[in-house]
C-alpha positions in Angstrom: -43.1 35.2 14.7 -42.3 32.1 16.7 -39.7 30.0 15.1 -42.6 27.0 15.1 -44.9 29.8 13.1 -41.7 30.8 10.5 -41.7 27.0 9.5 -45.1 27.4 7.9 -43.9 29.8 5.6 -40.4 28.4 5.3 -42.0 25.1 4.0 -44.3 27.0 2.1 -41.9 28.9 0.3 -39.7 25.5 0.1 -42.5 23.3 -1.5 -42.7 26.2 -3.9 -39.1 25.8 -4.7 -38.6 29.8 -4.5 -36.3 30.3 -1.7 -34.7 33.4 -3.2 -38.0 35.4 -2.7 -37.9 35.0 1.2 -36.6 37.8 3.6 -36.4 37.4 7.3 -35.2 39.9 9.9 -34.5 39.1 13.5 -34.8 41.7 16.0 -31.5 40.5 18.6 -32.5 43.3 20.8 -35.8 42.0 21.7 -35.8 39.7 24.6 -38.1 36.8 22.3 -35.2 37.6 19.5 -38.2 38.5 17.5 -38.7 37.4 13.3 -40.2 38.9 10.7 -40.9 37.5 7.0 -40.7 39.1 4.1 -41.9 38.5 0.3 -39.2 40.2 -1.8 -41.6 42.3 -4.5 -39.1 44.8 -5.9 -40.1 46.2 -9.1 -43.5 44.3 -9.6 -45.7 46.8 -8.3 -44.0 50.1 -9.2 -40.8 50.8 -11.1 -37.6 51.6 -9.5 -38.8 50.2 -6.3 -37.4 48.0 -3.4 -40.3 46.7 -1.9 -41.3 43.4 0.2 -44.6 42.1 1.7 -44.7 41.2 5.6 -45.9 37.7 5.9 -47.4 37.3 9.5 -48.7 34.2 11.3 -52.1 35.4 10.1 -51.0 34.9 6.5 -50.2 31.6 6.2 -53.6 30.4 5.3 -53.2 32.8 2.1 -49.6 32.0 1.6 -50.5 28.3 1.5 -53.6 28.8 -1.3 -51.0 30.7 -3.5 -48.9 27.6 -3.6 -52.1 25.5 -4.4 -53.5 27.9 -6.8 -49.9 28.1 -8.7 -49.6 24.6 -8.9 -52.7 24.1 -10.5 -51.9 26.1 -13.2 -50.1 23.0 -14.4 -46.2 23.8 -14.9 -44.4 23.2 -12.1 -42.3 26.1 -12.4 -44.9 28.6 -12.3 -44.7 28.1 -8.5 -41.9 30.8 -8.5 -44.6 33.7 -8.9 -45.0 32.8 -5.0 -43.9 36.2 -3.5 -46.0 38.3 -6.2 -49.4 36.6 -6.5 -48.8 36.6 -2.5 -48.5 40.1 -2.2 -50.7 41.1 -5.2 -53.9 38.9 -2.7 -52.9 40.8 0.0 -52.5 44.4 -1.4 -55.7 43.4 -3.6 -53.5 45.0 -6.3 -52.5 43.6 -9.5 -48.5 44.0 -10.8 -47.5 46.4 -13.4 -48.0 45.8 -16.7 -44.7 44.7 -17.8 -44.4 41.7 -15.7 -46.9 40.2 -17.5 -45.0 39.9 -20.1 -43.1 36.1 -20.1 -46.3 34.9 -17.6 -48.4 32.0 -18.7 -52.2 33.1 -19.2 -53.2 30.8 -16.3 -51.0 32.8 -14.2 -51.9 35.8 -15.5 -56.0 35.2 -14.3 -54.4 34.5 -11.0 -52.9 38.3 -11.0 -56.0 39.5 -12.6 -58.0 38.2 -10.1 -56.7 40.3 -7.4 -58.2 43.7 -8.5 -59.6 45.0 -11.4 -58.2 47.4 -14.3 -59.4 50.4 -13.0 -57.8 50.0 -9.8 -54.4 48.7 -11.4 -54.8 52.3 -13.2 -55.6 54.4 -10.3 -52.4 52.7 -8.3 -50.4 54.1 -11.7 -52.0 57.7 -11.2 -50.9 57.8 -7.6 -47.6 56.1 -8.7 -46.8 58.7 -11.3 -47.7 61.7 -9.2 -45.5 60.6 -6.4 -42.4 60.3 -9.0 -43.1 63.6 -10.2 -43.4 65.0 -6.5 -39.8 63.6 -6.1 -38.4 65.1 -9.5 -40.1 68.6 -8.5 -38.4 68.4 -5.1 -35.2 67.4 -6.5 -35.4 70.4 -8.8 -36.0 72.3 -6.0 -33.5 71.3 -4.0 -30.7 71.9 -6.3 -31.9 75.4 -7.2 -32.0 76.5 -3.8 -28.5 74.8 -3.5 -27.4 77.4 -6.4 -28.8 80.4 -4.7 -26.6 79.5 -1.8 -23.4 78.9 -3.3 
């Protein structure tokens, strides 16, 4: 992403007043000093997960539409959901249920439109299965260490 292209992303986040949810990386080893931008969505879709959604040049119209839709909700503070709504729309996935706790109803409707309840339930099943597999691996690794001692 060029600096000019990145400026459109910076402007969207600034317009939303949500600068803390934007992360960037610059590859100083590349000749072009390639930049990547990410929306921080840690713990939004799954618990205990450091997570970010890359924002590409092709995503700028989606990002700008998210700002417009959040602003249409009325309260100016709801634009703080920019990173989350952008990622939900790009992933076609609703956030996990606890994220909705403090969310205004008109903002929740925007998130609900990202996927069906059944699709979200399937994502939760996959997440639970992953955590169970991790726990089993840790338990097996600890048991193997115990046998070696």
